[in-house]
C-alpha angles and dihedrals in degrees: 000000000000099000118072127195087256091056091052095047092045092050094048101039104027110024097040137041137229089252089061094046097057106031126080109252123159088201093055091043090054091047091054092045093049095047101039114021094097090047091048092052093050093044090050088057091054100255094135101031089126089069087078088073094075133051095240092043093050090050091050090051093048090052089047095052103030109030107024095056090055087061102033096046103026115171094012130100088245091073088073101037097096097041091104091055091050091049093050091050091047092050092052093043092052090047087056093047094244091137091058094062092055131089113255090255092058095037092063090067091061087058102042094080087064091049091049093053121101090213113108094217090054089051091053089049090050092054090047093050096044089044090061090060100038092122090058098036112020092168090055094066091042092055091044090053091049091053091047092053091053093051091045090052101040108012089233142039107274093203088067094056098088093044092049095042093247121146114240121229118232089254091053092049090052090048092051092050095048104032105018114181121358 
């Protein structure tokens, strides 16, 4: 495997910026796909599962399964297919205290798999986790609360409906027209 956990962390936290991470950019999506698609496919088959046994390794896996697919497979169902893997790794990493040895910037990525889940309990956990670092990342808890409100209201993220082939309810259609993405 050509990409190491160090390569992944360096790319995400040194070579790129938060503006690139959270804005839609076909150029950035292509960069992630070109650099990490082979790694993603091998990781998805379990070739680097042992990375989950260290803080840096767990973070690299969470990025691989939670963030990279949102770039590599944007607007396709595949962008969500490894969310459960990212969530499982995040749960174990937090249990082991790996998130606590990270800077606030890196710690947020241990919590995003909870925010990305359509499960209400995971949403409550997301708000709890981001709430603990609100002094370091006030926007983190605000976004977590927004995601929670959507799941409380609809039980799912309406903006995923079209991508996942789900029919939107009239209330969801109104929400998407008035609020859009959160």
